FITI-255356 format. One record per residue: residue number from 1; x, y, z of N, C-alpha, C in turn. Coordinates in nm, 4 decimals, decimal comma. Example, Ala and Ser with C-alpha at 12.3 -4.5 7.8 and 13.67 -1.06 7.14 Angstrom:
# FITI-255356
@marlo->1 nc1->1,3190 nc2->-0,5690 nc3->0,7800 cac1->1,2300 cac2->-0,4500 cac3->0,7800 cc1->1,3200 cc2->-0,3300 cc3->0,7800;
@marlo->2 nc1->1,2850 nc2->-0,2250 nc3->0,7080 cac1->1,3670 cac2->-0,1060 cac3->0,7140 cc1->1,2900 cc2->0,0030 cc3->0,7870;
END
This chain:
# FITI-255356
@marlo->1 nc1->2,0843 nc2->-6,2815 nc3->-2,3729 cac1->2,0586 cac2->-6,1851 cac3->-2,2823 cc1->2,1360 cc2->-6,0755 cc3->-2,3465;
@marlo->2 nc1->2,0499 nc2->-5,9487 nc3->-2,3322 cac1->2,1084 cac2->-5,8296 cac3->-2,3795 cc1->2,1710 cc2->-5,7466 cc3->-2,2677;
@marlo->3 nc1->2,2511 nc2->-5,6803 nc3->-2,2893 cac1->2,3207 cac2->-5,5908 cac3->-2,1892 cc1->2,2301 cc2->-5,4691 cc3->-2,1643;
@marlo->4 nc1->2,2135 nc2->-5,4478 nc3->-2,0481 cac1->2,1411 cac2->-5,3119 cac3->-2,0123 cc1->2,2382 cc2->-5,1849 cc3->-2,0059;
@marlo->5 nc1->2,2052 nc2->-5,0669 nc3->-2,0438 cac1->2,2975 cac2->-4,9470 cac3->-2,0302 cc1->2,2708 cc2->-4,9079 cc3->-1,8963;
@marlo->6 nc1->2,3887 nc2->-4,8577 nc3->-1,8486 cac1->2,3804 cac2->-4,7938 cac3->-1,7089 cc1->2,3895 cc2->-4,6430 cc3->-1,7214;
@marlo->7 nc1->2,2799 nc2->-4,5636 nc3->-1,6933 cac1->2,2795 cac2->-4,4222 cac3->-1,7124 cc1->2,3215 cc2->-4,3617 cc3->-1,5713;
@marlo->8 nc1->2,4170 nc2->-4,2907 nc3->-1,5607 cac1->2,4482 cac2->-4,2193 cac3->-1,4542 cc1->2,3869 cc2->-4,0729 cc3->-1,4692;
@marlo->9 nc1->2,3106 nc2->-4,0396 nc3->-1,3610 cac1->2,2581 cac2->-3,9178 cac3->-1,3758 cc1->2,3506 cc2->-3,8022 cc3->-1,3262;
@marlo->10 nc1->2,3545 nc2->-3,6910 nc3->-1,4200 cac1->2,4561 cac2->-3,5952 cac3->-1,3921 cc1->2,3821 cc2->-3,4633 cc3->-1,3125;
@marlo->11 nc1->2,4611 nc2->-3,4056 nc3->-1,2489 cac1->2,3992 cac2->-3,2726 cac3->-1,1798 cc1->2,3931 cc2->-3,1600 cc3->-1,2886;
@marlo->12 nc1->2,2672 nc2->-3,1162 nc3->-1,2869 cac1->2,2606 cac2->-2,9978 cac3->-1,3726 cc1->2,3490 cc2->-2,8805 cc3->-1,3386;
@marlo->13 nc1->2,4050 nc2->-2,8060 nc3->-1,4415 cac1->2,4989 cac2->-2,7133 cac3->-1,4142 cc1->2,4231 cc2->-2,5746 cc3->-1,3609;
@marlo->14 nc1->2,4617 nc2->-2,5213 nc3->-1,2550 cac1->2,4010 cac2->-2,3925 cac3->-1,2131 cc1->2,4382 cc2->-2,2777 cc3->-1,3085;
@marlo->15 nc1->2,3432 nc2->-2,2107 nc3->-1,3447 cac1->2,3694 cac2->-2,0981 cac3->-1,4294 cc1->2,3709 cc2->-1,9717 cc3->-1,3436;
@marlo->16 nc1->2,4834 nc2->-1,9095 nc3->-1,3296 cac1->2,5043 cac2->-1,7915 cac3->-1,2428 cc1->2,4535 cc2->-1,6608 cc3->-1,3129;
@marlo->17 nc1->2,3945 nc2->-1,5903 nc3->-1,2392 cac1->2,3223 cac2->-1,4706 cac3->-1,2670 cc1->2,4344 cc2->-1,3728 cc3->-1,2700;
@marlo->18 nc1->2,4391 nc2->-1,2813 nc3->-1,3604 cac1->2,5447 cac2->-1,1767 cac3->-1,3658 cc1->2,5345 cc2->-1,0863 cc3->-1,2499;
@marlo->19 nc1->2,6293 nc2->-1,0348 nc3->-1,1965 cac1->2,6313 cac2->-0,9495 cac3->-1,0773 cc1->2,5768 cc2->-0,8090 cc3->-1,1198;
@marlo->20 nc1->2,4672 nc2->-0,7830 nc3->-1,0561 cac1->2,4005 cac2->-0,6363 cac3->-1,1044 cc1->2,4951 cc2->-0,5273 cc3->-1,0707;
@marlo->21 nc1->2,4883 nc2->-0,4254 nc3->-1,1435 cac1->2,5815 cac2->-0,3036 cac3->-1,1366 cc1->2,4898 cc2->-0,2208 cc3->-1,0381;
@marlo->22 nc1->2,5708 nc2->-0,1160 nc3->-0,9887 cac1->2,5171 cac2->-0,0212 cac3->-0,8719 cc1->2,3975 cc2->0,0475 cc3->-0,9521;
@marlo->23 nc1->2,3931 nc2->0,0734 nc3->-1,0664 cac1->2,2982 cac2->0,1522 cac3->-1,1262 cc1->2,1561 cc2->0,0664 cc3->-1,1347;
@marlo->24 nc1->2,1708 nc2->-0,0615 nc3->-1,1591 cac1->2,0741 cac2->-0,1648 cac3->-1,1624 cc1->2,0006 cc2->-0,1669 cc3->-1,0186;
@marlo->25 nc1->2,0966 nc2->-0,1666 nc3->-0,9176 cac1->2,0542 cac2->-0,1922 cac3->-0,7794 cc1->1,9712 cc2->-0,0635 cc3->-0,7430;
@marlo->26 nc1->2,0130 nc2->0,0544 nc3->-0,7746 cac1->1,9474 cac2->0,1795 cac3->-0,7454 cc1->1,8042 cc2->0,1863 cc3->-0,8197;
@marlo->27 nc1->1,8057 nc2->0,1382 nc3->-0,9567 cac1->1,6917 cac2->0,1423 cac3->-1,0087 cc1->1,5746 cc2->0,0464 cc3->-0,9650;
@marlo->28 nc1->1,6313 nc2->-0,0766 nc3->-0,9103 cac1->1,5223 cac2->-0,1730 cac3->-0,8295 cc1->1,4888 cc2->-0,1051 cc3->-0,7017;
@marlo->29 nc1->1,5712 nc2->-0,0278 nc3->-0,6417 cac1->1,5365 cac2->0,0382 cac3->-0,5039 cc1->1,4331 cc2->0,1454 cc3->-0,5407;
@marlo->30 nc1->1,4469 nc2->0,2179 nc3->-0,6335 cac1->1,3510 cac2->0,3321 cac3->-0,6772 cc1->1,2253 cc2->0,2710 cc3->-0,7118;
@marlo->31 nc1->1,2311 nc2->0,1711 nc3->-0,7966 cac1->1,0975 cac2->0,1014 cac3->-0,8355 cc1->1,0212 cc2->0,0543 cc3->-0,7281;
@marlo->32 nc1->1,0945 nc2->-0,0146 nc3->-0,6139 cac1->1,0087 cac2->-0,0737 cac3->-0,4962 cc1->0,9671 cc2->0,0525 cc3->-0,4280;
@marlo->33 nc1->1,0258 nc2->0,1484 nc3->-0,4077 cac1->0,9822 cac2->0,2840 cac3->-0,3269 cc1->0,8728 cc2->0,3508 cc3->-0,4058;
@marlo->34 nc1->0,8734 nc2->0,3605 nc3->-0,5447 cac1->0,7722 cac2->0,3904 cac3->-0,6297 cc1->0,6336 cc2->0,3164 cc3->-0,6123;
@marlo->35 nc1->0,6529 nc2->0,1785 nc3->-0,5917 cac1->0,5542 cac2->0,0941 cac3->-0,5867 cc1->0,4906 cc2->0,1175 cc3->-0,4425;
@marlo->36 nc1->0,5539 nc2->0,1344 nc3->-0,3284 cac1->0,4951 cac2->0,1500 cac3->-0,2152 cc1->0,4280 cc2->0,2875 cc3->-0,2030;
@marlo->37 nc1->0,4849 nc2->0,3828 nc3->-0,2617 cac1->0,4238 cac2->0,5251 cac3->-0,2439 cc1->0,2954 cc2->0,5222 cc3->-0,3317;
@marlo->38 nc1->0,2976 nc2->0,4484 nc3->-0,4511 cac1->0,1621 cac2->0,4467 cac3->-0,5148 cc1->0,0480 cc2->0,3720 cc3->-0,4178;
@marlo->39 nc1->0,0936 nc2->0,2748 nc3->-0,3659 cac1->-0,0021 cac2->0,1881 cac3->-0,2780 cc1->-0,0490 cc2->0,2824 cc3->-0,1666;
@marlo->40 nc1->0,0208 nc2->0,3678 nc3->-0,0996 cac1->-0,0037 cac2->0,4811 cac3->-0,0100 cc1->-0,1140 cc2->0,5623 cc3->-0,0665;
@marlo->41 nc1->-0,0902 nc2->0,6073 nc3->-0,1768 cac1->-0,1919 cac2->0,7212 cac3->-0,2437 cc1->-0,3124 cc2->0,6440 cc3->-0,2710;
@marlo->42 nc1->-0,3082 nc2->0,5254 nc3->-0,3180 cac1->-0,4467 cac2->0,4387 cac3->-0,3318 cc1->-0,5136 cc2->0,4209 cc3->-0,2043;
@marlo->43 nc1->-0,4388 nc2->0,3738 nc3->-0,1094 cac1->-0,5074 cac2->0,3608 cac3->0,0192 cc1->-0,5640 cc2->0,4873 cc3->0,0807;
@marlo->44 nc1->-0,5100 nc2->0,5836 nc3->0,0677 cac1->-0,5562 cac2->0,7262 cac3->0,1160 cc1->-0,6735 cc2->0,7516 cc3->0,0325;
@marlo->45 nc1->-0,6897 nc2->0,7280 nc3->-0,0894 cac1->-0,8141 cac2->0,7439 cac3->-0,1605 cc1->-0,9348 cc2->0,6560 cc3->-0,1067;
@marlo->46 nc1->-0,9154 nc2->0,5451 nc3->-0,0790 cac1->-1,0128 cac2->0,4537 cac3->-0,0067 cc1->-1,0338 cc2->0,5094 cc3->0,1308;
@marlo->47 nc1->-0,9556 nc2->0,5619 nc3->0,1978 cac1->-0,9692 cac2->0,6129 cac3->0,3359 cc1->-1,0530 cc2->0,7377 cc3->0,3243;
@marlo->48 nc1->-1,0344 nc2->0,8255 nc3->0,2246 cac1->-1,0979 cac2->0,9367 cac3->0,2264 cc1->-1,2637 cc2->0,9172 cc3->0,1815;
@marlo->49 nc1->-1,2911 nc2->0,8005 nc3->0,1211 cac1->-1,4215 cac2->0,7594 cac3->0,0776 cc1->-1,4888 cc2->0,7124 cc3->0,2182;
@marlo->50 nc1->-1,4051 nc2->0,6328 nc3->0,2860 cac1->-1,4630 cac2->0,5702 cac3->0,4240 cc1->-1,4825 cc2->0,7008 cc3->0,5024;
@marlo->51 nc1->-1,4058 nc2->0,8111 nc3->0,5091 cac1->-1,4158 cac2->0,9086 cac3->0,6013 cc1->-1,5476 cc2->0,9937 cc3->0,5702;
@marlo->52 nc1->-1,5555 nc2->1,0255 nc3->0,4422 cac1->-1,6861 cac2->1,0752 cac3->0,4059 cc1->-1,8158 cc2->1,0109 cc3->0,4431;
@marlo->53 nc1->-1,8015 nc2->0,8681 nc3->0,4162 cac1->-1,9096 cac2->0,7979 cac3->0,4599 cc1->-1,9492 cc2->0,7991 cc3->0,6144;
@marlo->54 nc1->-1,8380 nc2->0,8080 nc3->0,6802 cac1->-1,8579 cac2->0,7938 cac3->0,8335 cc1->-1,9240 cc2->0,9247 cc3->0,8791;
@marlo->55 nc1->-1,8637 nc2->1,0506 nc3->0,8035 cac1->-1,9232 cac2->1,1822 cac3->0,8483 cc1->-2,0499 cc2->1,1925 cc3->0,7968;
@marlo->56 nc1->-2,0954 nc2->1,1576 nc3->0,6883 cac1->-2,2125 cac2->1,1628 cac3->0,6258 cc1->-2,3223 cc2->1,0929 cc3->0,7304;
@marlo->57 nc1->-2,2755 nc2->0,9640 nc3->0,7690 cac1->-2,3575 cac2->0,8739 cac3->0,8519 cc1->-2,3883 cc2->0,9453 cc3->0,9792;
@marlo->58 nc1->-2,2635 nc2->0,9997 nc3->1,0282 cac1->-2,2951 cac2->1,0862 cac3->1,1636 cc1->-2,3789 cc2->1,2049 cc3->1,1505;
@marlo->59 nc1->-2,3574 nc2->1,2848 nc3->1,0424 cac1->-2,4363 cac2->1,4100 cac3->1,0265 cc1->-2,5914 cc2->1,3722 cc3->1,0168;
@marlo->60 nc1->-2,6112 nc2->1,2690 nc3->0,9273 cac1->-2,7362 cac2->1,2143 cac3->0,9054 cc1->-2,8122 cc2->1,1669 cc3->1,0131;
@marlo->61 nc1->-2,7302 nc2->1,0884 nc3->1,1073 cac1->-2,7906 cac2->1,0312 cac3->1,2280 cc1->-2,8247 cc2->1,1541 cc3->1,3280;
@marlo->62 nc1->-2,7706 nc2->1,2662 nc3->1,3254 cac1->-2,7977 cac2->1,3918 cac3->1,4122 cc1->-2,9252 cc2->1,4181 cc3->1,3833;
@marlo->63 nc1->-2,9617 nc2->1,4278 nc3->1,2535 cac1->-3,1082 cac2->1,4757 cac3->1,2248 cc1->-3,2176 cc2->1,3811 cc3->1,2437;
@marlo->64 nc1->-3,1782 nc2->1,2595 nc3->1,2233 cac1->-3,2801 cac2->1,1667 cac3->1,2333 cc1->-3,2872 cc2->1,0670 cc3->1,3738;
@marlo->65 nc1->-3,2037 nc2->1,1032 nc3->1,4555 cac1->-3,2026 cac2->1,0494 cac3->1,5746 cc1->-3,3050 cc2->1,0791 cc3->1,6724;
@marlo->66 nc1->-3,3667 nc2->0,9780 nc3->1,7327 cac1->-3,4794 cac2->1,0019 cac3->1,8323 cc1->-3,4643 cc2->0,9645 cc3->1,9733;
@marlo->67 nc1->-3,3286 nc2->0,9181 nc3->2,0086 cac1->-3,3246 cac2->0,8633 cac3->2,1473 cc1->-3,1778 cc2->0,8689 cc3->2,1845;
@marlo->68 nc1->-3,1439 nc2->0,8157 nc3->2,3093 cac1->-3,0049 cac2->0,8493 cac3->2,3626 cc1->-2,9087 cc2->0,7344 cc3->2,3048;
@marlo->69 nc1->-2,9699 nc2->0,6251 nc3->2,2417 cac1->-2,8947 cac2->0,5085 cac3->2,1906 cc1->-2,8157 cc2->0,5633 cc3->2,0612;
@marlo->70 nc1->-2,8755 nc2->0,6487 nc3->1,9830 cac1->-2,8070 cac2->0,6966 cac3->1,8601 cc1->-2,7101 cc2->0,8041 cc3->1,8811;
@marlo->71 nc1->-2,7028 nc2->0,8570 nc3->1,9963 cac1->-2,5817 cac2->0,9388 cac3->2,0494 cc1->-2,4414 cc2->0,8788 cc3->2,0307;
@marlo->72 nc1->-2,4351 nc2->0,7459 nc3->2,0579 cac1->-2,3211 cac2->0,6848 cac3->2,0501 cc1->-2,2831 cc2->0,6679 cc3->1,9012;
@marlo->73 nc1->-2,3938 nc2->0,6210 nc3->1,8182 cac1->-2,3522 cac2->0,6055 cac3->1,6695 cc1->-2,3219 cc2->0,7293 cc3->1,5951;
@marlo->74 nc1->-2,3746 nc2->0,8510 nc3->1,6541 cac1->-2,3360 cac2->0,9835 cac3->1,6031 cc1->-2,1940 cc2->0,9982 cc3->1,6240;
@marlo->75 nc1->-2,1452 nc2->0,9913 nc3->1,7489 cac1->-2,0132 cac2->1,0151 cac3->1,7957 cc1->-1,9359 cc2->0,9255 cc3->1,7220;
@marlo->76 nc1->-1,9490 nc2->0,7868 nc3->1,7074 cac1->-1,8805 cac2->0,6907 cac3->1,6235 cc1->-1,8727 cc2->0,7279 cc3->1,4825;
@marlo->77 nc1->-1,9880 nc2->0,7764 nc3->1,4402 cac1->-1,9791 cac2->0,8121 cac3->1,2817 cc1->-1,8706 cc2->0,9171 cc3->1,2601;
@marlo->78 nc1->-1,8921 nc2->1,0163 nc3->1,3355 cac1->-1,8086 cac2->1,1418 cac3->1,3236 cc1->-1,6804 cc2->1,1005 cc3->1,3577;
@marlo->79 nc1->-1,6295 nc2->1,0277 nc3->1,4628 cac1->-1,5054 cac2->1,0011 cac3->1,5003 cc1->-1,4428 cc2->0,9013 cc3->1,3899;
@marlo->80 nc1->-1,5134 nc2->0,8112 nc3->1,3374 cac1->-1,4404 cac2->0,7292 cac3->1,2426 cc1->-1,4345 cc2->0,8130 cc3->1,1034;
@marlo->81 nc1->-1,5266 nc2->0,8855 nc3->1,0857 cac1->-1,5011 cac2->0,9822 cac3->0,9529 cc1->-1,3818 cc2->1,0733 cc3->0,9733;
@marlo->82 nc1->-1,3760 nc2->1,1312 nc3->1,0781 cac1->-1,2643 cac2->1,2244 cac3->1,0928 cc1->-1,1263 cc2->1,1628 cc3->1,1040;
@marlo->83 nc1->-1,1224 nc2->1,0471 nc3->1,1774 cac1->-1,0182 cac2->0,9695 cac3->1,1802 cc1->-0,9470 cc2->0,9259 cc3->1,0541;
@marlo->84 nc1->-1,0579 nc2->0,8779 nc3->0,9759 cac1->-1,0145 cac2->0,8123 cac3->0,8267 cc1->-0,9593 cc2->0,9190 cc3->0,7510;
@marlo->85 nc1->-1,0197 nc2->1,0381 nc3->0,7577 cac1->-0,9726 cac2->1,1509 cac3->0,6751 cc1->-0,8338 cc2->1,2036 cc3->0,7134;
@marlo->86 nc1->-0,8053 nc2->1,2067 nc3->0,8368 cac1->-0,6792 cac2->1,2484 cac3->0,8938 cc1->-0,5871 cc2->1,1371 cc3->0,8304;
@marlo->87 nc1->-0,6130 nc2->1,0151 nc3->0,8501 cac1->-0,5087 cac2->0,9078 cac3->0,8250 cc1->-0,4810 cc2->0,9100 cc3->0,6824;
@marlo->88 nc1->-0,5963 nc2->0,9386 nc3->0,6152 cac1->-0,5849 cac2->0,9440 cac3->0,4691 cc1->-0,4903 cc2->1,0482 cc3->0,4007;
@marlo->89 nc1->-0,5042 nc2->1,1724 nc3->0,4751 cac1->-0,4262 cac2->1,2887 cac3->0,4341 cc1->-0,2896 cc2->1,2558 cc3->0,4766;
@marlo->90 nc1->-0,2560 nc2->1,1873 nc3->0,5693 cac1->-0,1220 cac2->1,1520 cac3->0,6188 cc1->-0,0631 cc2->1,0634 cc3->0,5330;
@marlo->91 nc1->-0,1275 nc2->0,9545 nc3->0,4934 cac1->-0,0949 cac2->0,8732 cac3->0,3915 cc1->-0,0533 cc2->0,9193 cc3->0,2345;
@marlo->92 nc1->-0,1380 nc2->1,0285 nc3->0,2247 cac1->-0,1418 cac2->1,0808 cac3->0,0897 cc1->0,0016 cc2->1,1715 cc3->0,0999;
@marlo->93 nc1->0,0236 nc2->1,2331 nc3->0,1875 cac1->0,1444 cac2->1,3178 cac3->0,2017 cc1->0,2658 cc2->1,2442 cc3->0,1997;
@marlo->94 nc1->0,2654 nc2->1,1268 nc3->0,2769 cac1->0,3709 cac2->1,0397 cac3->0,2684 cc1->0,3984 cc2->0,9757 cc3->0,1326;
@marlo->95 nc1->0,2891 nc2->0,9342 nc3->0,0677 cac1->0,3073 cac2->0,8856 cac3->-0,0670 cc1->0,3630 cc2->0,9765 cc3->-0,1704;
@marlo->96 nc1->0,2950 nc2->1,1101 nc3->-0,1656 cac1->0,3543 cac2->1,2133 cac3->-0,2577 cc1->0,5021 cc2->1,2419 cc3->-0,2323;
@marlo->97 nc1->0,5458 nc2->1,2421 nc3->-0,0850 cac1->0,6623 cac2->1,2726 cac3->-0,0545 cc1->0,7614 cc2->1,1795 cc3->-0,1294;
@marlo->98 nc1->0,7306 nc2->1,0546 nc3->-0,0978 cac1->0,8114 cac2->0,9416 cac3->-0,1682 cc1->0,8095 cc2->0,9531 cc3->-0,3273;
@marlo->99 nc1->0,7009 nc2->0,9821 nc3->-0,3793 cac1->0,7076 cac2->0,9728 cac3->-0,5375 cc1->0,7865 cc2->1,0944 cc3->-0,5818;
@marlo->100 nc1->0,7912 nc2->1,2180 nc3->-0,4804 cac1->0,8777 cac2->1,3144 cac3->-0,5472 cc1->1,0126 cc2->1,3062 cc3->-0,5236;
@marlo->101 nc1->1,0594 nc2->1,2053 nc3->-0,4344 cac1->1,1917 cac2->1,1581 cac3->-0,4093 cc1->1,2372 cc2->1,0868 cc3->-0,5098;
@marlo->102 nc1->1,1562 nc2->0,9876 nc3->-0,5710 cac1->1,1934 cac2->0,8860 cac3->-0,6627 cc1->1,2041 cc2->0,9805 cc3->-0,8013;
@marlo->103 nc1->1,0871 nc2->1,0839 nc3->-0,8271 cac1->1,1012 cac2->1,1513 cac3->-0,9282 cc1->1,2468 cc2->1,2414 cc3->-0,9662;
@marlo->104 nc1->1,2820 nc2->1,2771 nc3->-0,8421 cac1->1,4230 cac2->1,3746 cac3->-0,8487 cc1->1,5326 cc2->1,2867 cc3->-0,8211;
@marlo->105 nc1->1,5245 nc2->1,1412 nc3->-0,7858 cac1->1,6258 cac2->1,0654 cac3->-0,7557 cc1->1,7170 cc2->1,1212 cc3->-0,6621;
@marlo->106 nc1->1,6760 nc2->1,1749 nc3->-0,5409 cac1->1,7567 cac2->1,2466 cac3->-0,4355 cc1->1,7713 cc2->1,1515 cc3->-0,3222;
@marlo->107 nc1->1,7585 nc2->1,0384 nc3->-0,3283 cac1->1,7596 cac2->0,9503 cac3->-0,1915 cc1->1,9063 cc2->0,9195 cc3->-0,1852;
@marlo->108 nc1->1,9693 nc2->0,8769 nc3->-0,2771 cac1->2,1156 cac2->0,8450 cac3->-0,2588 cc1->2,1980 cc2->0,9461 cc3->-0,2815;
END
């Protein structure tokens, strides 16, 4: 009979990450803020497109409407168009504000 070797599993050693410096933490915060600000600007561009489509739909529906049913669609088209444009300009301003803050590094 041959002897079997007994293998005792060992725990893997944990590799500790070095503690980040204050500058690295600040760089990570600024990069996250810039990422969100860029998304605000992108979403505002999409909102402007939706707003202009809504306004165009409402304006064209004014010229081609033939009954009272279309009055609601004219109102909703213009309402959604103006609402999307206003929300887009607010998001654009908010995104540009934070991009400027990140550029100047004036948060901390």
